[in-house]
OpenMM code with the backbone's topology and positions (N, CA, C; nanometers):
from openmm import Vec3, app, unit

residues = "UNK UNK UNK UNK UNK UNK UNK UNK UNK UNK UNK UNK UNK UNK UNK UNK UNK UNK UNK UNK UNK UNK UNK UNK UNK UNK UNK UNK UNK UNK UNK UNK UNK UNK UNK UNK UNK UNK UNK UNK UNK UNK UNK UNK UNK UNK UNK UNK UNK UNK UNK UNK UNK UNK UNK UNK UNK UNK UNK UNK UNK UNK UNK UNK UNK UNK UNK UNK UNK UNK UNK UNK UNK UNK UNK UNK UNK UNK UNK UNK UNK UNK UNK UNK UNK UNK UNK UNK UNK UNK UNK UNK UNK UNK UNK UNK UNK UNK UNK UNK UNK UNK UNK UNK UNK UNK UNK UNK UNK UNK UNK UNK UNK UNK UNK UNK UNK UNK UNK UNK UNK UNK UNK UNK UNK UNK UNK UNK UNK UNK UNK UNK UNK UNK UNK UNK UNK UNK UNK UNK UNK UNK UNK UNK UNK UNK UNK UNK UNK UNK UNK UNK UNK UNK UNK UNK UNK UNK UNK UNK UNK UNK UNK UNK UNK UNK UNK UNK UNK UNK UNK UNK UNK UNK".split()
positions = [
    Vec3(2.5059, -2.4067, -3.9303),
    Vec3(2.4358, -2.4381, -4.0471),
    Vec3(2.3215, -2.4545, -4.0516),
    Vec3(2.2350, -2.5685, -3.9862),
    Vec3(2.0906, -2.6013, -3.9315),
    Vec3(2.0300, -2.4514, -3.9362),
    Vec3(2.0893, -2.3205, -3.8541),
    Vec3(2.0213, -2.2177, -3.7502),
    Vec3(2.0342, -2.1130, -3.9186),
    Vec3(2.1298, -2.1423, -4.0225),
    Vec3(2.1252, -2.0284, -4.1204),
    Vec3(1.9901, -2.0969, -4.2080),
    Vec3(2.0245, -2.2071, -4.2442),
    Vec3(1.9223, -2.2980, -4.3595),
    Vec3(1.7751, -2.2262, -4.2573),
    Vec3(1.7295, -2.2468, -4.1165),
    Vec3(1.5907, -2.2552, -4.0499),
    Vec3(1.5643, -2.0998, -4.1161),
    Vec3(1.6767, -1.9854, -4.1382),
    Vec3(1.6572, -1.8580, -4.1337),
    Vec3(1.6372, -1.8141, -4.2538),
    Vec3(1.6526, -1.8878, -4.3648),
    Vec3(1.6586, -1.8552, -4.4611),
    Vec3(1.5061, -1.8549, -4.5315),
    Vec3(1.4873, -2.0317, -4.4686),
    Vec3(1.3367, -2.0634, -4.5000),
    Vec3(1.2420, -1.9882, -4.4824),
    Vec3(1.2465, -1.9359, -4.3788),
    Vec3(1.1786, -1.8240, -4.2845),
    Vec3(1.1733, -1.7108, -4.3755),
    Vec3(1.2796, -1.6626, -4.4497),
    Vec3(1.3112, -1.5127, -4.4700),
    Vec3(1.2151, -1.6132, -4.6289),
    Vec3(1.1732, -1.6833, -4.6670),
    Vec3(1.1284, -1.7098, -4.8436),
    Vec3(1.0206, -1.7728, -4.7878),
    Vec3(0.9411, -1.7925, -4.7005),
    Vec3(0.7705, -1.8365, -4.6334),
    Vec3(0.7388, -1.7154, -4.6127),
    Vec3(0.7913, -1.6092, -4.5690),
    Vec3(0.7108, -1.4644, -4.5030),
    Vec3(0.7181, -1.3728, -4.6338),
    Vec3(0.8174, -1.3930, -4.7526),
    Vec3(0.8085, -1.3364, -4.8602),
    Vec3(0.6853, -1.4025, -4.9918),
    Vec3(0.7230, -1.5427, -4.9281),
    Vec3(0.5830, -1.6424, -5.0884),
    Vec3(0.4283, -1.5541, -4.9795),
    Vec3(0.4249, -1.5168, -4.8721),
    Vec3(0.2722, -1.5181, -4.8369),
    Vec3(0.2195, -1.3707, -4.8249),
    Vec3(0.3379, -1.3138, -4.9094),
    Vec3(0.2739, -1.1286, -4.9206),
    Vec3(0.2811, -1.1486, -5.0234),
    Vec3(0.2833, -1.2590, -5.1415),
    Vec3(0.2764, -1.2591, -5.2738),
    Vec3(0.1305, -1.3262, -5.2851),
    Vec3(0.0531, -1.2136, -5.4069),
    Vec3(-0.1023, -1.2270, -5.3729),
    Vec3(-0.0865, -1.3127, -5.5547),
    Vec3(-0.2060, -1.3532, -5.5660),
    Vec3(-0.2700, -1.3718, -5.7087),
    Vec3(-0.3721, -1.3293, -5.7695),
    Vec3(-0.4343, -1.3527, -5.9195),
    Vec3(-0.5352, -1.2824, -5.9785),
    Vec3(-0.6464, -1.3351, -5.9342),
    Vec3(-0.7483, -1.2483, -5.8526),
    Vec3(-0.8641, -1.3477, -5.8128),
    Vec3(-0.8952, -1.3310, -5.6572),
    Vec3(-0.7628, -1.2915, -5.6006),
    Vec3(-0.7339, -1.3328, -5.4335),
    Vec3(-0.8010, -1.2246, -5.3892),
    Vec3(-0.8584, -1.2726, -5.2641),
    Vec3(-0.9082, -1.1054, -5.1978),
    Vec3(-0.8619, -1.0774, -5.0507),
    Vec3(-0.8910, -0.9406, -4.9596),
    Vec3(-0.8282, -0.9356, -4.8901),
    Vec3(-0.9069, -0.7992, -4.8054),
    Vec3(-0.8546, -0.7158, -4.7071),
    Vec3(-0.9801, -0.6533, -4.6778),
    Vec3(-0.8850, -0.5296, -4.5903),
    Vec3(-0.9048, -0.4094, -4.5939),
    Vec3(-0.8535, -0.2820, -4.5714),
    Vec3(-0.9422, -0.2213, -4.5184),
    Vec3(-0.8524, -0.1177, -4.4119),
    Vec3(-0.9830, -0.0500, -4.3408),
    Vec3(-0.9342, 0.0997, -4.3887),
    Vec3(-1.0566, 0.1630, -4.4164),
    Vec3(-1.1047, 0.3357, -4.5167),
    Vec3(-1.0199, 0.3652, -4.3943),
    Vec3(-1.0125, 0.5258, -4.4497),
    Vec3(-0.9471, 0.6418, -4.3312),
    Vec3(-1.0857, 0.6563, -4.2577),
    Vec3(-1.2446, 0.6248, -4.2302),
    Vec3(-1.3159, 0.6373, -4.1474),
    Vec3(-1.3730, 0.5063, -4.0837),
    Vec3(-1.2597, 0.4203, -4.0884),
    Vec3(-1.2687, 0.2909, -4.0042),
    Vec3(-1.3396, 0.1970, -4.0402),
    Vec3(-1.3973, 0.2182, -4.1822),
    Vec3(-1.5162, 0.0847, -4.2368),
    Vec3(-1.3971, -0.0500, -4.2904),
    Vec3(-1.3976, -0.1615, -4.3015),
    Vec3(-1.3319, -0.2860, -4.3501),
    Vec3(-1.3925, -0.2966, -4.4758),
    Vec3(-1.3007, -0.2993, -4.5895),
    Vec3(-1.3743, -0.3177, -4.7023),
    Vec3(-1.3164, -0.4394, -4.7809),
    Vec3(-1.3598, -0.5266, -4.8349),
    Vec3(-1.2981, -0.6218, -4.8991),
    Vec3(-1.2749, -0.6268, -5.0506),
    Vec3(-1.1627, -0.6290, -5.1115),
    Vec3(-1.0756, -0.6204, -5.2392),
    Vec3(-1.0479, -0.7374, -5.3121),
    Vec3(-1.0461, -0.7148, -5.3945),
    Vec3(-1.0284, -0.8498, -5.4786),
    Vec3(-0.8794, -0.7988, -5.6059),
    Vec3(-0.8363, -0.9260, -5.5924),
    Vec3(-0.6755, -0.8731, -5.6899),
    Vec3(-0.7304, -0.8933, -5.8677),
    Vec3(-0.6870, -0.8280, -5.9281),
    Vec3(-0.7787, -0.8344, -6.0749),
    Vec3(-0.6612, -0.8709, -6.1724),
    Vec3(-0.5417, -0.8242, -6.1301),
    Vec3(-0.4374, -0.8366, -6.1858),
    Vec3(-0.2806, -0.8214, -6.1122),
    Vec3(-0.2051, -0.9449, -6.0539),
    Vec3(-0.1719, -0.9404, -5.9902),
    Vec3(0.0192, -0.8100, -6.0378),
    Vec3(0.0262, -0.9189, -6.2126),
    Vec3(0.1545, -0.8162, -6.2589),
    Vec3(0.1042, -0.6368, -6.2928),
    Vec3(-0.0052, -0.6090, -6.3096),
    Vec3(-0.0553, -0.4939, -6.3376),
    Vec3(-0.0580, -0.4102, -6.1671),
    Vec3(-0.0636, -0.5020, -6.1035),
    Vec3(-0.1250, -0.4421, -5.9486),
    Vec3(-0.2394, -0.3552, -5.9313),
    Vec3(-0.3816, -0.4219, -6.0393),
    Vec3(-0.4271, -0.3916, -5.9972),
    Vec3(-0.5466, -0.4578, -5.9277),
    Vec3(-0.6510, -0.4028, -5.8765),
    Vec3(-0.7747, -0.4837, -5.7691),
    Vec3(-0.9297, -0.3969, -5.8164),
    Vec3(-1.0163, -0.4417, -5.7146),
    Vec3(-1.1126, -0.3661, -5.7697),
    Vec3(-1.1814, -0.4250, -5.5897),
    Vec3(-1.2921, -0.3093, -5.5962),
    Vec3(-1.4171, -0.3727, -5.4524),
    Vec3(-1.4752, -0.4362, -5.4942),
    Vec3(-1.4518, -0.5625, -5.3635),
    Vec3(-1.5119, -0.6858, -5.3735),
    Vec3(-1.6776, -0.6916, -5.3545),
    Vec3(-1.7457, -0.7536, -5.4194),
    Vec3(-1.8696, -0.7961, -5.4421),
    Vec3(-1.8874, -0.8496, -5.2641),
    Vec3(-2.0423, -0.7778, -5.2353),
    Vec3(-2.0225, -0.7469, -5.0927),
    Vec3(-1.9422, -0.6862, -4.9961),
    Vec3(-1.8788, -0.5537, -4.9866),
    Vec3(-1.7231, -0.5092, -4.9762),
    Vec3(-1.8069, -0.4756, -4.8388),
    Vec3(-1.8584, -0.4315, -4.7623),
    Vec3(-1.8525, -0.4137, -4.6408),
    Vec3(-1.9764, -0.4456, -4.6070),
    Vec3(-1.9708, -0.4091, -4.4371),
    Vec3(-2.1282, -0.4581, -4.3771),
    Vec3(-2.2094, -0.3901, -4.4355),
    Vec3(-2.3512, -0.4492, -4.4307),
    Vec3(-2.4455, -0.3772, -4.5039),
    Vec3(-2.5405, -0.2540, -4.3773),
    Vec3(-2.4237, -0.2575, -4.2413),
    Vec3(-2.5323, -0.1423, -4.1309),
    Vec3(-2.4113, -0.0429, -4.1812),
    Vec3(-2.3203, -0.0175, -4.2952),
    Vec3(-2.2611, 0.0757, -4.2401),
    Vec3(-2.3172, 0.2034, -4.2367),
    Vec3(-2.3102, 0.2816, -4.1829),
    Vec3(-2.3637, 0.4257, -4.1900),
    Vec3(-2.2135, 0.5467, -4.2212),
    Vec3(-2.3315, 0.6593, -4.2755),
    Vec3(-2.2047, 0.7687, -4.3039),
    Vec3(-2.1343, 0.7527, -4.4582),
    Vec3(-2.0162, 0.8573, -4.4594),
    Vec3(-1.9720, 0.8413, -4.5795),
    Vec3(-1.8477, 0.7207, -4.5993),
    Vec3(-1.8484, 0.6747, -4.6933),
    Vec3(-1.7305, 0.5683, -4.7514),
    Vec3(-1.6586, 0.6368, -4.8431),
    Vec3(-1.5455, 0.5993, -4.7994),
    Vec3(-1.4456, 0.6421, -4.8811),
    Vec3(-1.3925, 0.5273, -4.9309),
    Vec3(-1.3433, 0.5075, -5.0430),
    Vec3(-1.2873, 0.3661, -5.2068),
    Vec3(-1.1489, 0.5119, -5.1981),
    Vec3(-1.0114, 0.3861, -5.1637),
    Vec3(-0.9071, 0.4727, -5.1639),
    Vec3(-0.8525, 0.4463, -5.3193),
    Vec3(-0.7491, 0.5319, -5.3705),
    Vec3(-0.7118, 0.5162, -5.5002),
    Vec3(-0.6234, 0.3390, -5.5087),
    Vec3(-0.5091, 0.3383, -5.4068),
    Vec3(-0.4391, 0.2341, -5.4138),
    Vec3(-0.4705, 0.1322, -5.2603),
    Vec3(-0.4333, -0.0076, -5.2439),
    Vec3(-0.4605, -0.0123, -5.1082),
    Vec3(-0.3753, -0.1769, -5.1275),
    Vec3(-0.2552, -0.1670, -5.0223),
    Vec3(-0.1823, -0.2308, -4.9929),
    Vec3(-0.1166, -0.2516, -5.1159),
    Vec3(-0.0446, -0.1368, -5.2339),
    Vec3(0.0045, -0.1583, -5.2734),
    Vec3(-0.0466, -0.1538, -5.4314),
    Vec3(-0.2466, -0.1752, -5.4740),
    Vec3(-0.2785, -0.2196, -5.5540),
    Vec3(-0.3660, -0.0705, -5.6005),
    Vec3(-0.3914, -0.0701, -5.7237),
    Vec3(-0.4146, 0.0800, -5.7511),
    Vec3(-0.6082, -0.0339, -5.7193),
    Vec3(-0.7167, 0.0510, -5.7008),
    Vec3(-0.7880, 0.0704, -5.7241),
    Vec3(-0.9012, 0.0919, -5.8588),
    Vec3(-0.9096, 0.0299, -5.9380),
    Vec3(-0.9900, -0.0157, -6.0967),
    Vec3(-1.1120, 0.0100, -6.1191),
    Vec3(-1.1636, -0.0641, -6.0207),
    Vec3(-1.3214, -0.1369, -6.0155),
    Vec3(-1.3985, -0.1625, -5.9438),
    Vec3(-1.5221, -0.1282, -5.9445),
    Vec3(-1.6021, -0.1795, -5.8226),
    Vec3(-1.7363, -0.2999, -5.9100),
    Vec3(-1.6748, -0.3795, -5.8247),
    Vec3(-1.7633, -0.5142, -5.9091),
    Vec3(-1.9210, -0.5149, -5.8759),
    Vec3(-1.9555, -0.6269, -5.8635),
    Vec3(-2.1068, -0.6243, -5.8932),
    Vec3(-2.1436, -0.6674, -5.7377),
    Vec3(-2.2647, -0.5318, -5.7046),
    Vec3(-2.3133, -0.5937, -5.5553),
    Vec3(-2.2238, -0.5636, -5.4611),
    Vec3(-2.1145, -0.4573, -5.5000),
    Vec3(-2.0314, -0.4170, -5.3762),
    Vec3(-2.1128, -0.3513, -5.2832),
    Vec3(-2.1579, -0.2658, -5.2332),
    Vec3(-2.2266, -0.1688, -5.1848),
    Vec3(-2.3735, -0.2714, -5.2083),
    Vec3(-2.4166, -0.3303, -5.2786),
    Vec3(-2.5619, -0.3520, -5.2552),
    Vec3(-2.6063, -0.3746, -5.1442),
    Vec3(-2.7699, -0.3162, -5.1236),
    Vec3(-2.8449, -0.2830, -5.0044),
    Vec3(-2.7682, -0.2417, -4.8928),
    Vec3(-2.6517, -0.1562, -4.8935),
    Vec3(-2.6368, -0.0654, -4.7870),
    Vec3(-2.6842, 0.0760, -4.7876),
    Vec3(-2.7976, 0.0723, -4.6883),
    Vec3(-2.8764, 0.1762, -4.6504),
    Vec3(-2.9160, 0.2933, -4.5903),
    Vec3(-2.7502, 0.2757, -4.5200),
    Vec3(-2.7526, 0.3302, -4.4506),
    Vec3(-2.6042, 0.4506, -4.4856),
    Vec3(-2.5197, 0.3903, -4.6273),
    Vec3(-2.4716, 0.5015, -4.6433),
    Vec3(-2.5070, 0.6324, -4.6618),
    Vec3(-2.4596, 0.7393, -4.7004),
    Vec3(-2.4976, 0.8808, -4.7342),
    Vec3(-2.3851, 0.9218, -4.8309),
    Vec3(-2.3070, 0.9382, -4.7814),
    Vec3(-2.1780, 0.9868, -4.9272),
    Vec3(-2.0724, 0.8648, -4.9861),
    Vec3(-2.0703, 0.8615, -5.0710),
    Vec3(-1.9685, 0.7891, -5.0926),
    Vec3(-1.8432, 0.8753, -5.2084),
    Vec3(-1.7246, 0.8670, -5.1758),
    Vec3(-1.6390, 0.9262, -5.2373),
    Vec3(-1.5217, 0.7943, -5.3371),
    Vec3(-1.5135, 0.8614, -5.4671),
    Vec3(-1.4646, 0.7686, -5.5299),
    Vec3(-1.3472, 0.7629, -5.5649),
    Vec3(-1.1964, 0.6916, -5.6567),
    Vec3(-1.0905, 0.7329, -5.6589),
    Vec3(-1.0903, 0.7501, -5.8035),
    Vec3(-0.9924, 0.8490, -5.9031),
    Vec3(-0.9729, 0.8837, -5.9569),
    Vec3(-0.8759, 0.8056, -6.0324),
    Vec3(-0.8716, 0.6956, -6.0224),
    Vec3(-0.7847, 0.5372, -6.0697),
    Vec3(-0.9337, 0.4866, -6.1486),
    Vec3(-1.0473, 0.4758, -6.0836),
    Vec3(-1.1662, 0.4010, -6.1070),
    Vec3(-1.1813, 0.4241, -6.2815),
    Vec3(-1.2166, 0.2920, -6.3243),
    Vec3(-1.2447, 0.2690, -6.4666),
    Vec3(-1.4201, 0.2377, -6.4392),
    Vec3(-1.5104, 0.1360, -6.3707),
    Vec3(-1.5601, 0.0404, -6.3845),
    Vec3(-1.6719, 0.0209, -6.2966),
    Vec3(-1.7708, 0.1006, -6.2851),
    Vec3(-1.8383, 0.0694, -6.1702),
    Vec3(-1.9835, -0.0357, -6.1772),
    Vec3(-1.9847, -0.1877, -6.1471),
    Vec3(-2.0154, -0.3050, -6.1690),
    Vec3(-2.1914, -0.2869, -6.1444),
    Vec3(-2.2568, -0.3865, -6.2290),
    Vec3(-2.4015, -0.4088, -6.2155),
    Vec3(-2.4322, -0.4032, -6.0543),
    Vec3(-2.5698, -0.3440, -6.0138),
    Vec3(-2.6140, -0.3896, -5.8983),
    Vec3(-2.5085, -0.2731, -5.7988),
    Vec3(-2.3718, -0.2117, -5.8298),
    Vec3(-2.2981, -0.1834, -5.7293),
    Vec3(-2.3255, -0.1091, -5.6057),
    Vec3(-2.4410, -0.0088, -5.6347),
    Vec3(-2.5252, 0.0429, -5.5425),
    Vec3(-2.6235, 0.0370, -5.5208),
    Vec3(-2.6773, -0.0341, -5.5515),
    Vec3(-2.8556, -0.0688, -5.5586),
    Vec3(-2.9170, -0.0577, -5.4464),
    Vec3(-2.9639, 0.0151, -5.4111),
    Vec3(-3.0509, 0.0291, -5.3271),
    Vec3(-3.0232, 0.0733, -5.1744),
    Vec3(-2.8990, 0.1570, -5.2476),
    Vec3(-2.8501, 0.2561, -5.1049),
    Vec3(-2.9668, 0.3540, -5.1109),
    Vec3(-3.0581, 0.3198, -5.0196),
    Vec3(-3.1563, 0.4172, -5.0794),
    Vec3(-3.1296, 0.5493, -4.9656),
    Vec3(-3.0504, 0.5603, -4.9283),
    Vec3(-3.0012, 0.7399, -4.8014),
    Vec3(-2.8920, 0.7693, -4.8784),
    Vec3(-2.8475, 0.7180, -4.9838),
    Vec3(-2.7225, 0.7928, -5.0291),
    Vec3(-2.7485, 0.8954, -5.1366),
    Vec3(-2.6607, 1.0381, -5.0859),
    Vec3(-2.7733, 1.1074, -5.1613),
    Vec3(-2.6589, 1.2514, -5.2050),
    Vec3(-2.4730, 1.1949, -5.2103),
    Vec3(-2.4088, 1.2745, -5.2722),
    Vec3(-2.2935, 1.1219, -5.3449),
    Vec3(-2.2472, 1.1079, -5.4489),
    Vec3(-2.1693, 1.0578, -5.4885),
    Vec3(-2.1126, 1.1092, -5.5910),
    Vec3(-2.0162, 1.1509, -5.6673),
    Vec3(-1.8786, 1.1601, -5.7142),
    Vec3(-1.8525, 1.1153, -5.8507),
    Vec3(-1.8629, 1.0751, -5.9672),
    Vec3(-1.8521, 0.9571, -6.0709),
    Vec3(-1.6692, 1.0494, -6.1011),
    Vec3(-1.5536, 0.9693, -6.0498),
    Vec3(-1.4500, 0.9940, -6.1410),
    Vec3(-1.4159, 1.0334, -6.2659),
    Vec3(-1.3432, 1.0922, -6.2997),
    Vec3(-1.3814, 1.1517, -6.4479),
    Vec3(-1.2514, 1.0637, -6.5402),
    Vec3(-1.1612, 0.9482, -6.4389),
    Vec3(-1.1648, 0.8072, -6.5422),
    Vec3(-1.2426, 0.7339, -6.5609),
    Vec3(-1.3807, 0.7541, -6.5315),
    Vec3(-1.4218, 0.6656, -6.5452),
    Vec3(-1.5142, 0.6499, -6.6718),
    Vec3(-1.5542, 0.5150, -6.7590),
    Vec3(-1.5385, 0.4948, -6.8979),
    Vec3(-1.7136, 0.3999, -6.9037),
    Vec3(-1.7583, 0.3470, -6.7608),
    Vec3(-1.8411, 0.2210, -6.7328),
    Vec3(-1.9036, 0.2113, -6.6454),
    Vec3(-2.0560, 0.2383, -6.6555),
    Vec3(-2.1515, 0.2209, -6.5366),
    Vec3(-2.2552, 0.1028, -6.5936),
    Vec3(-2.2494, 0.0198, -6.5132),
    Vec3(-2.3272, -0.1261, -6.4989),
    Vec3(-2.4802, -0.1000, -6.5205),
    Vec3(-2.4910, -0.1858, -6.5646),
    Vec3(-2.7192, -0.2484, -6.5489),
    Vec3(-2.6920, -0.1976, -6.3257),
    Vec3(-2.8443, -0.1342, -6.3515),
    Vec3(-2.8877, -0.1251, -6.2024),
    Vec3(-2.7677, -0.1099, -6.1034),
    Vec3(-2.6811, -0.0483, -6.1457),
    Vec3(-2.5815, 0.0546, -6.0581),
    Vec3(-2.6285, 0.1425, -6.0078),
    Vec3(-2.7240, 0.1471, -6.0100),
    Vec3(-2.7573, 0.2829, -5.8434),
    Vec3(-2.8701, 0.2908, -5.8692),
    Vec3(-2.9752, 0.2025, -5.9122),
    Vec3(-3.1176, 0.1244, -5.8883),
    Vec3(-3.1533, 0.1309, -5.7898),
    Vec3(-3.2720, 0.2320, -5.7495),
    Vec3(-3.3143, 0.2654, -5.6049),
    Vec3(-3.2539, 0.3372, -5.5226),
    Vec3(-3.2058, 0.4187, -5.5906),
    Vec3(-3.1143, 0.5148, -5.5007),
    Vec3(-3.1805, 0.6327, -5.4718),
    Vec3(-3.2713, 0.6094, -5.3949),
    Vec3(-3.3739, 0.7189, -5.3631),
    Vec3(-3.3608, 0.8569, -5.3499),
    Vec3(-3.2195, 0.8675, -5.2583),
    Vec3(-3.2051, 0.9928, -5.2302),
    Vec3(-3.1202, 1.0801, -5.3238),
    Vec3(-3.0550, 1.0217, -5.4238),
    Vec3(-3.0285, 1.1315, -5.5029),
    Vec3(-3.1223, 1.2008, -5.5854),
    Vec3(-3.0356, 1.3200, -5.5672),
    Vec3(-3.0607, 1.4295, -5.6323),
    Vec3(-3.0220, 1.4243, -5.8048),
    Vec3(-2.9042, 1.4863, -5.8311),
    Vec3(-2.8275, 1.5149, -5.9203),
    Vec3(-2.7161, 1.3963, -5.9158),
    Vec3(-2.6664, 1.4069, -6.0138),
    Vec3(-2.5538, 1.3136, -6.0828),
    Vec3(-2.4714, 1.4058, -6.2443),
    Vec3(-2.3227, 1.3964, -6.1909),
    Vec3(-2.2627, 1.3936, -6.2863),
    Vec3(-2.1660, 1.3432, -6.3648),
    Vec3(-2.2270, 1.3107, -6.5526),
    Vec3(-2.1536, 1.2365, -6.6119),
    Vec3(-2.0508, 1.2723, -6.6778),
    Vec3(-1.9187, 1.2175, -6.6194),
    Vec3(-1.8229, 1.2793, -6.6626),
    Vec3(-1.7692, 1.2293, -6.8229),
    Vec3(-1.6799, 1.3135, -6.9059),
    Vec3(-1.6264, 1.3118, -7.0241),
    Vec3(-1.5894, 1.1594, -7.0562),
    Vec3(-1.5297, 1.0817, -6.9572),
    Vec3(-1.4832, 1.0008, -7.0299),
    Vec3(-1.5115, 0.8640, -7.0032),
    Vec3(-1.6978, 0.8625, -6.9629),
    Vec3(-1.7601, 0.7663, -6.9925),
    Vec3(-1.8590, 0.7154, -7.1213),
    Vec3(-1.8274, 0.6143, -7.1668),
    Vec3(-1.8261, 0.5463, -7.2949),
    Vec3(-2.0016, 0.4412, -7.2316),
    Vec3(-2.0331, 0.4258, -7.2002),
    Vec3(-2.1172, 0.2856, -7.1504),
    Vec3(-2.2106, 0.3421, -7.0830),
    Vec3(-2.3073, 0.2773, -7.0607),
    Vec3(-2.4031, 0.3119, -6.9379),
    Vec3(-2.5254, 0.2249, -6.9646),
    Vec3(-2.4895, 0.1155, -6.8249),
    Vec3(-2.5925, 0.0016, -6.8739),
    Vec3(-2.7502, 0.0032, -6.8427),
    Vec3(-2.8496, -0.1395, -6.8713),
    Vec3(-2.9934, -0.0924, -6.8709),
    Vec3(-3.0244, -0.0273, -6.6979),
    Vec3(-3.0711, 0.0395, -6.6665),
    Vec3(-3.2039, 0.0770, -6.5920),
    Vec3(-3.0529, 0.1011, -6.4764),
    Vec3(-2.9444, 0.1924, -6.4932),
    Vec3(-2.8193, 0.1606, -6.3990),
    Vec3(-2.8511, 0.3082, -6.3428),
    Vec3(-2.9841, 0.4239, -6.3738),
    Vec3(-3.0420, 0.4943, -6.2420),
    Vec3(-3.1895, 0.4846, -6.2338),
    Vec3(-3.2123, 0.3363, -6.2760),
    Vec3(-3.3463, 0.3245, -6.2309),
    Vec3(-3.4132, 0.3311, -6.0814),
    Vec3(-3.5434, 0.3828, -6.0861),
    Vec3(-3.6223, 0.3917, -5.9344),
    Vec3(-3.5345, 0.5604, -5.8854),
    Vec3(-3.4334, 0.6083, -5.9534),
    Vec3(-3.3962, 0.7092, -5.8463),
    Vec3(-3.5254, 0.8166, -5.8418),
    Vec3(-3.6409, 0.8153, -5.7951),
    Vec3(-3.7295, 0.9085, -5.7908),
    Vec3(-3.7452, 1.0420, -5.7163),
    Vec3(-3.6005, 1.0674, -5.6280),
    Vec3(-3.5447, 1.1731, -5.5714),
    Vec3(-3.4552, 1.2555, -5.7201),
    Vec3(-3.4454, 1.2067, -5.7915),
    Vec3(-3.3026, 1.2530, -5.9566),
    Vec3(-3.4299, 1.3275, -5.9837),
    Vec3(-3.3396, 1.4924, -5.9635),
    Vec3(-3.4132, 1.6141, -6.0383),
    Vec3(-3.2601, 1.6665, -6.1595),
    Vec3(-3.1419, 1.5989, -6.1567),
    Vec3(-3.1243, 1.6509, -6.2389),
    Vec3(-2.9764, 1.5546, -6.3059),
    Vec3(-2.9564, 1.5728, -6.4286),
    Vec3(-2.8013, 1.4815, -6.4764),
    Vec3(-2.7758, 1.5587, -6.5528),
    Vec3(-2.6550, 1.5560, -6.5052),
    Vec3(-2.5743, 1.6980, -6.5888),
    Vec3(-2.4573, 1.5596, -6.6932),
    Vec3(-2.3896, 1.6195, -6.8094),
    Vec3(-2.3317, 1.5270, -6.8615),
    Vec3(-2.2409, 1.6185, -6.8977),
    Vec3(-2.0837, 1.5687, -6.8783),
    Vec3(-1.9582, 1.6264, -6.9680),
    Vec3(-1.9199, 1.6274, -7.0701),
    Vec3(-2.0083, 1.4974, -7.1410),
    Vec3(-1.9759, 1.4080, -7.1949),
    Vec3(-1.9600, 1.4605, -7.3633),
    Vec3(-1.8648, 1.4309, -7.4447),
    Vec3(-1.8476, 1.5328, -7.5925),
    Vec3(-1.9053, 1.4770, -7.7098),
    Vec3(-1.9520, 1.3170, -7.6988),
    Vec3(-2.0203, 1.2437, -7.8185),
    Vec3(-2.1230, 1.1618, -7.7279),
    Vec3(-2.1691, 1.0880, -7.8220),
    Vec3(-2.2907, 0.9461, -7.8082),
    Vec3(-2.2565, 0.9119, -7.7453),
    Vec3(-2.2862, 0.7758, -7.6467),
    Vec3(-2.2233, 0.7175, -7.5219),
    Vec3(-2.3456, 0.5697, -7.6095),
    Vec3(-2.2777, 0.4654, -7.5726),
    Vec3(-2.3772, 0.3037, -7.5708),
    Vec3(-2.4383, 0.2943, -7.4191),
    Vec3(-2.5756, 0.2748, -7.4344),
    Vec3(-2.6787, 0.2923, -7.3424),
    Vec3(-2.7115, 0.1146, -7.3830),
    Vec3(-2.6908, 0.0401, -7.2961),
    Vec3(-2.7487, -0.1124, -7.2918),
    Vec3(-2.9018, -0.0987, -7.3233),
    Vec3(-2.9201, -0.1786, -7.3788),
    Vec3(-3.1071, -0.2562, -7.3359),
    Vec3(-3.0720, -0.3783, -7.3492),
    Vec3(-3.1861, -0.4307, -7.3108),
    Vec3(-3.2392, -0.5716, -7.2710),
    Vec3(-3.2351, -0.6335, -7.3874),
    Vec3(-3.2016, -0.7482, -7.4141),
    Vec3(-3.2323, -0.8268, -7.5240),
    Vec3(-3.2838, -0.9039, -7.5436),
] * unit.nanometer
topology = app.Topology()
chain = topology.addChain("A")
for resn in residues:
    res = topology.addResidue(resn, chain)
    for name in ("N", "CA", "C"):
        topology.addAtom(name, app.Element.getBySymbol(name[0]), res)
């Protein structure tokens, strides 16, 4: 009897440990071997975001954000997720992403290549500020909001391609 009760308690407690709540954070390794932090947005909808300060700022090269991590769909990059990661050169974003937060890639001075997904609806203020190696960017048709100074001080930027068919809201300082 006690053995069966012990086994039942162990099974239940193991199941409870795997459950997450809104706001919980966890880490996962990307295909390139980079440890990245995530934050649960909605346990009910099984969605998460790339957390603030998601990777070590000394990370080099290509960074890939997966569409799904540990059963959660990645739908957002939070504020300052890749802030001051001066050695990343390329970022691959998933088509599940709908929001890039304020300052998400600010001061990523070696970033030369990023493709914004067709699902993206908002880019926060200062999101790509001081990405001095970016030379061009294509804004997807799904984009509805661009925050103030989203591409500020991108001194190498030569072209901005727009696939948008309607005007968008550009946030300004108030």
